[in-house]
C-alpha positions in Angstrom: 1.2 -19.3 -11.5 2.7 -16.3 -9.7 1.9 -15.3 -6.2 1.4 -11.8 -4.8 1.2 -10.7 -1.1 -0.8 -7.6 -0.4 -1.1 -5.7 2.9 -3.9 -3.3 3.8 -6.1 -5.4 1.6 -9.5 -4.7 3.1 -10.2 -1.5 1.3 -8.9 1.2 -1.1 -5.8 0.4 -3.2 -5.3 -2.9 -1.4 -8.8 -4.4 -2.1 -8.6 -3.1 -5.7 -5.2 -4.8 -6.1 -6.5 -8.1 -4.8 -9.3 -7.9 -7.4 -6.8 -7.0 -10.2 -4.4 -9.9 -9.5 -7.1 -12.5 -8.8 -8.9 -11.6 -12.0 -5.7 -12.3 -13.9 -5.0 -15.7 -12.4 -2.4 -14.8 -9.7 -2.4 -16.5 -6.3 -3.2 -13.9 -3.7 -2.2 -13.7 -0.1 -3.7 -10.7 1.7 -3.5 -9.2 5.2 -5.6 -6.5 6.8 -7.0 -5.7 10.2 -10.7 -5.9 9.4 -11.7 -9.5 9.1 -15.3 -8.8 8.1 -14.1 -6.7 5.1 -11.7 -9.5 4.1 -14.4 -12.1 4.2 -16.7 -10.0 2.1 -13.9 -9.4 -0.5 -13.2 -13.2 -0.5 -16.8 -14.0 -1.2 -17.0 -11.4 -4.0 -13.9 -12.7 -5.7 -14.9 -16.4 -5.4 -18.4 -15.6 -6.8 -16.8 -14.0 -9.9 -13.8 -16.4 -10.1 -14.5 -19.7 -8.4 -11.1 -21.1 -9.0 -9.2 -18.1 -7.5 -6.5 -19.1 -5.0 -6.7 -16.8 -2.1 -5.3 -16.7 1.4 -6.7 -14.0 3.6 -5.9 -13.5 7.3 -6.5 -10.6 9.7 -3.1 -9.3 10.6 -2.0 -6.0 12.2 1.3 -5.1 10.5 2.2 -3.0 13.6 2.7 -6.2 15.5 6.0 -7.8 14.5 5.3 -11.1 16.3 1.9 -11.4 14.6 3.5 -10.7 11.2 6.0 -13.4 11.7 3.5 -15.9 13.0 1.1 -15.2 10.1 3.9 -15.5 7.6 4.9 -18.9 9.1 1.3 -20.1 8.5 1.2 -19.0 4.8 0.1 -21.8 2.4 2.3 -20.5 -0.5 6.0 -21.3 0.0 7.1 -18.8 -2.7 6.0 -15.2 -3.1 6.9 -13.4 -6.3 5.6 -9.9 -5.5 5.0 -8.1 -2.2 2.8 -5.0 -2.3 3.4 -3.0 0.9 0.2 -1.0 0.9 -0.9 -0.8 4.5 -0.9 2.8 5.6 -3.0 5.7 6.9 -3.1 9.3 7.8 -4.5 10.8 11.0 -5.3 14.4 11.5 -4.4 17.7 9.8 -3.4 19.7 12.9 -0.4 22.0 13.1 2.6 20.3 14.6 2.2 21.8 18.1 -1.4 20.6 18.3 -0.9 17.0 17.0 -2.1 14.0 18.7 0.6 11.6 20.1 -1.8 8.7 19.5 -2.2 9.7 15.9 1.5 10.1 15.4 2.3 6.7 16.9 -0.4 5.0 14.7 1.0 6.6 11.5 4.6 5.8 12.2 3.9 2.3 13.5 1.8 1.5 10.4 3.4 3.4 7.6 7.0 2.8 8.4 7.5 0.1 11.1 4.7 -2.1 9.7 6.3 -1.9 6.3 9.6 -2.9 7.8 8.2 -5.8 9.7 6.5 -7.2 6.6 9.4 -6.6 4.3 11.9 -8.4 6.6 10.0 -11.7 6.6 9.1 -11.7 3.0 12.5 -10.5 1.7 14.2 -13.4 3.4 12.3 -15.9 1.3 12.9 -13.8 -1.9 16.7 -13.6 -1.2 16.8 -17.4 -0.6 15.3 -17.9 -4.1 17.3 -15.1 -5.7 14.3 -13.4 -7.2 11.2 -11.4 -6.2 9.7 -7.9 -6.4 8.8 -5.5 -3.6 6.5 -2.6 -4.4 6.1 0.0 -1.7 3.1 2.3 -1.8 4.3 5.8 -1.0 2.6 9.1 -1.6 3.0 12.5 -3.2 3.1 13.6 0.5 6.5 11.8 0.7 7.9 14.2 -2.0 6.3 17.5 -1.1 5.4 18.8 2.4 2.1 20.6 2.8 0.5 22.5 5.8 -0.9 20.0 8.3 0.7 17.0 6.7 3.7 17.0 9.0 4.0 13.5 10.6 2.1 11.7 7.8 4.4 13.3 5.3 7.4 12.5 7.3 6.4 8.8 7.4 6.0 8.8 3.6 9.3 10.7 3.1 10.8 7.8 5.2 9.2 5.2 2.8 10.7 7.1 -0.1 14.2 6.9 1.4 13.7 3.4 2.6 12.7 2.3 -0.8 16.0 3.6 -2.2 18.0 1.9 0.6 16.1 -1.4 0.0 16.9 -1.3 -3.7 20.6 -0.9 -2.9 20.5 -3.8 -0.5 18.4 -6.2 -2.6 19.3 -5.5 -6.3 22.5 -7.5 -6.0 20.5 -10.4 -4.6 18.1 -10.5 -7.5 15.2 -8.6 -6.0 13.5 -5.6 -7.7 12.3 -2.8 -5.5 9.8 -0.2 -6.7 7.7 2.6 -5.3 4.4 3.9 -6.5 3.5 7.3 -5.0 -0.1 8.4 -5.6 -1.5 11.9 -5.3 -5.1 12.6 -4.5 -7.2 9.4 -4.5 -10.8 8.9 -3.4 -10.6 6.1 -0.9 -11.3 5.9 2.8 -8.0 7.8 3.3 -9.6 11.2 4.1 -12.4 9.7 6.2 -9.8 7.9 8.3 -7.7 11.0 8.5 -10.7 13.1 9.8 -11.8 10.4 12.2 -15.0 9.5 10.4 -16.1 13.0 9.3 -17.4 12.1 5.9 -18.4 15.6 4.9 -15.0 16.9 5.7 -13.4 14.1 3.8 -15.6 14.7 0.7 -14.7 18.3 0.6 -11.1 17.3 -0.1 -12.1 16.1 -3.6 -14.8 18.7 -4.4 -14.7 20.2 -7.9 -12.0 17.8 -9.2 -11.7 14.1 -10.3 -9.3 12.3 -8.0 -7.7 8.9 -8.7 -9.8 5.9 -7.9 -8.6 2.7 -6.2 -8.9 0.9 -9.5 -6.6 3.5 -11.2 -3.9 2.8 -8.7 -4.4 -1.0 -8.8 -3.9 -0.9 -12.5 -0.5 0.8 -12.1 0.5 -1.6 -9.3 -0.4 -4.5 -11.7 1.5 -2.9 -14.5 4.6 -2.4 -12.4 4.4 -6.0 -11.1 3.9 -7.4 -14.6 6.9 -5.7 -16.3 9.4 -8.0 -17.9 12.1 -9.3 -15.5 14.8 -7.1 -17.0 12.7 -3.9 -16.4 12.1 -2.2 -13.0 9.7 0.7 -12.9 11.5 1.9 -9.9 9.7 5.1 -9.0 6.2 6.0 -10.3 4.6 9.3 -9.3 0.9 9.0 -10.1 -1.4 12.0 -9.9 -4.9 13.0 -11.2 -4.7 15.3 -14.2 -6.1 18.2 -12.1 -3.3 18.0 -9.6 0.0 19.7 -10.2 1.5 19.5 -6.7 0.5 18.8 -3.1 -1.0 22.3 -2.8 -2.1 23.2 -6.4 -5.3 21.5 -7.7 -7.5 22.7 -10.5 -11.2 22.7 -9.3 -14.3 23.6 -11.2 
């Protein structure tokens, strides 16, 4: 039985990925900040799949010491796949009006959190000489757009970091991949606009965005590829989207 570890697992791509792997018989370790959401997800999965092997723990990936401590408590000695999914956007202000708090939260979660988690998990993978790390990037890490400044920069950093990780870890038997979604209807925009649901819904008006399940299917596909294949870089967009700024709407 293979084991996957997923961050940002309480909603969106992370929760959908937990469901995808659990339904297919994988052991699942999952971290997120919201314990109540994690418990609800655990109950849902165990109701549908009573034999599922799950390990859920509330962990803030921005806290390096908490990440290490939680990793030391894990019940699964070996992890085959890490999905670095934890991330968020805050605000759409022009750069001179941006919130320092928002900037810190995005950089600490999207970049430093990914680094903290990768460091502890990669050590065990290197010791085994095998494993697979999948970073969840974004179209915003390929193309800048107005108001996307610091969020985009954090995802551009993930794009570059993924390449660097692949160079470091391929000789050690570890696959490194990135999946970069475009517009997807999750809590992403609600979080970005600090709870303004009407503003968030307007982002997807007149078009069909990706769903969390769509992205989880691709994550699962990349994770399940034969050992000799690495789907190293996947750009995933809704059919109505051509770029970060061009979207067909009805």
